[in-house]
C-alpha positions as CSV (number, residue, x, y, z in Angstrom):
1,M,48.8,-110.3,-126.2
2,Q,49.5,-114.0,-125.5
3,T,53.2,-113.2,-125.2
4,I,52.5,-110.5,-122.6
5,I,50.3,-112.9,-120.6
6,N,53.0,-115.7,-120.7
7,S,55.6,-113.2,-119.6
8,M,53.4,-112.1,-116.7
9,K,52.9,-115.7,-115.7
10,Q,56.6,-116.4,-115.8
11,L,57.2,-113.3,-113.7
12,I,54.6,-114.3,-111.1
13,V,56.1,-117.8,-110.9
14,F,59.6,-116.3,-110.5
15,F,58.5,-114.1,-107.6
16,M,56.7,-117.0,-105.9
17,L,59.9,-119.1,-106.1
18,V,62.1,-116.3,-104.8
19,S,59.8,-115.4,-101.9
20,G,59.6,-119.1,-100.9
21,T,63.4,-119.4,-101.0
22,V,63.9,-116.2,-98.9
23,S,61.5,-117.2,-96.2
24,A,63.2,-120.6,-95.8
25,Q,66.7,-119.1,-95.0
26,W,68.2,-118.4,-91.6
27,I,68.8,-114.7,-91.0
28,N,71.6,-113.5,-88.8
29,K,71.4,-110.2,-87.0
30,T,73.4,-108.3,-84.4
31,S,71.3,-106.3,-82.0
32,G,71.8,-104.4,-78.8
33,N,70.5,-102.0,-76.2
34,D,71.7,-100.0,-73.2
35,F,70.8,-102.8,-70.7
36,D,72.1,-105.9,-72.4
37,G,74.8,-104.6,-74.6
38,R,75.3,-106.2,-78.1
39,F,74.1,-109.7,-78.8
40,R,73.6,-112.0,-81.8
41,R,70.4,-113.7,-83.0
42,S,69.6,-116.1,-85.9
43,Y,66.1,-116.9,-87.0
44,V,64.2,-118.9,-89.6
45,E,60.5,-118.6,-90.6
46,S,58.3,-121.7,-90.6
47,K,57.3,-123.2,-93.9
48,S,53.7,-121.9,-93.4
49,G,55.1,-118.4,-92.8
50,D,53.3,-117.8,-89.5
51,S,55.9,-118.7,-86.9
52,I,59.6,-117.9,-86.3
53,F,62.2,-120.1,-84.6
54,I,65.0,-118.1,-83.0
55,L,68.5,-118.8,-81.6
56,E,69.8,-116.0,-79.4
57,E,73.1,-115.4,-77.7
58,D,72.7,-116.1,-73.9
59,P,75.2,-114.1,-71.8
60,E,74.4,-116.2,-68.8
61,D,75.0,-119.5,-70.5
62,Y,77.6,-118.5,-73.1
63,P,78.4,-119.9,-75.6
64,N,75.1,-121.9,-75.6
65,P,72.3,-119.9,-77.2
66,F,68.7,-120.1,-76.0
67,M,65.9,-121.1,-78.3
68,E,62.6,-119.3,-78.7
69,I,59.5,-119.9,-80.9
70,F,57.1,-117.2,-81.9
71,L,53.6,-118.6,-82.5
72,G,51.5,-115.4,-82.5
73,Y,49.2,-116.6,-79.7
74,V,49.8,-119.0,-76.9
75,C,47.4,-120.2,-74.2
76,D,49.5,-121.6,-71.4
77,D,52.3,-120.1,-69.4
78,E,54.2,-123.4,-69.3
79,T,54.0,-126.2,-71.8
80,S,55.9,-129.2,-73.2
81,I,57.6,-128.7,-76.5
82,Q,59.0,-131.4,-78.7
83,I,61.6,-130.8,-81.4
84,A,62.0,-133.4,-84.1
85,L,65.1,-133.1,-86.2
86,T,65.4,-135.1,-89.5
87,V,68.9,-136.2,-90.2
88,N,69.6,-138.5,-93.2
89,G,65.9,-139.6,-93.2
90,Q,66.0,-140.5,-89.5
91,V,63.9,-138.5,-87.1
92,Y,65.3,-137.7,-83.6
93,V,62.8,-136.3,-81.1
94,Y,63.8,-134.1,-78.1
95,D,61.6,-132.9,-75.2
96,F,61.7,-129.4,-73.7
97,L,59.7,-127.3,-71.2
98,G,58.6,-124.0,-72.7
99,H,57.9,-120.8,-70.8
100,A,55.6,-118.1,-72.2
101,I,57.4,-114.7,-72.6
102,R,56.9,-111.3,-74.2
103,G,53.2,-110.9,-73.9
104,S,52.4,-114.5,-74.4
105,K,53.4,-114.6,-78.0
106,S,56.2,-117.0,-77.7
107,Y,57.9,-119.7,-75.7
108,L,61.4,-119.6,-74.4
109,I,62.5,-123.2,-74.9
110,G,65.9,-123.0,-73.2
111,T,69.1,-124.7,-74.1
112,M,70.1,-128.3,-74.6
113,W,73.3,-128.3,-76.7
114,D,75.1,-131.1,-75.0
115,G,75.0,-134.6,-76.5
116,N,73.2,-135.4,-79.7
117,F,70.8,-132.4,-79.9
118,G,73.5,-130.0,-80.9
119,K,75.1,-132.4,-83.3
120,H,71.7,-133.2,-84.9
121,F,70.7,-129.5,-85.0
122,K,73.7,-128.6,-87.2
123,I,73.1,-131.3,-89.8
124,A,69.3,-131.6,-89.8
125,T,67.4,-131.0,-93.1
126,K,64.1,-130.4,-91.4
127,M,62.9,-129.4,-87.9
128,S,59.4,-130.0,-86.7
129,V,58.2,-128.3,-83.5
130,R,55.2,-129.5,-81.6
131,V,53.8,-127.3,-78.8
132,H,51.4,-129.1,-76.4
133,Q,49.0,-126.5,-74.9
134,Q,46.5,-127.6,-72.3
135,H,44.0,-124.9,-73.1
136,C,44.5,-124.8,-76.8
137,E,45.1,-127.4,-79.5
138,I,48.5,-128.9,-80.3
139,T,50.5,-126.6,-82.6
140,D,52.9,-128.2,-85.1
141,K,55.3,-126.1,-87.1
142,V,57.9,-127.1,-89.7
143,F,61.2,-125.3,-90.5
144,N,63.8,-125.7,-93.2
145,M,67.1,-126.3,-91.6
146,A,69.4,-125.4,-94.5
147,G,72.0,-123.2,-93.0
148,S,71.4,-124.2,-89.4
149,A,75.1,-124.9,-88.7
150,A,76.1,-121.5,-90.0
151,A,73.3,-119.9,-87.9
152,L,74.5,-121.7,-84.7
153,K,78.1,-120.7,-85.5
154,F,77.1,-117.0,-85.9
155,V,75.3,-117.0,-82.6
156,T,77.9,-118.9,-80.6
157,R,80.9,-117.2,-82.4
158,K,82.7,-120.5,-82.8
């Protein structure tokens, strides 16, 4: 009986480790529709599992993808968003203006790939996103950046 219980415990720990690893990985997808044609998207789930950070191909600003964060619920149509990228233990903070889209469930953050942001995005180990909402509390989300360079390469095709 004790052997069965130990085996079940090991199995539970295994599934917890596997599910934690899967949720921390960037996922690449090619989508499309009759209006926009085919486009590429990469996304990663937050460490808490309740938000998604997305890079999506932007035909109007190709090859620079736009960034979007799904929070589940947002209060303001427009807000400031800070992205902190951790590179070799050093934190670099970048400021963006976010616009609520798609039924007020996410913010379109825009693009900012020139200069250090693009370089830091590719090599960061961690990304923290802070959304300042006037009518709600500040929202902080943390994302694992393992594979971010490959995700950016997939979306930009270079």
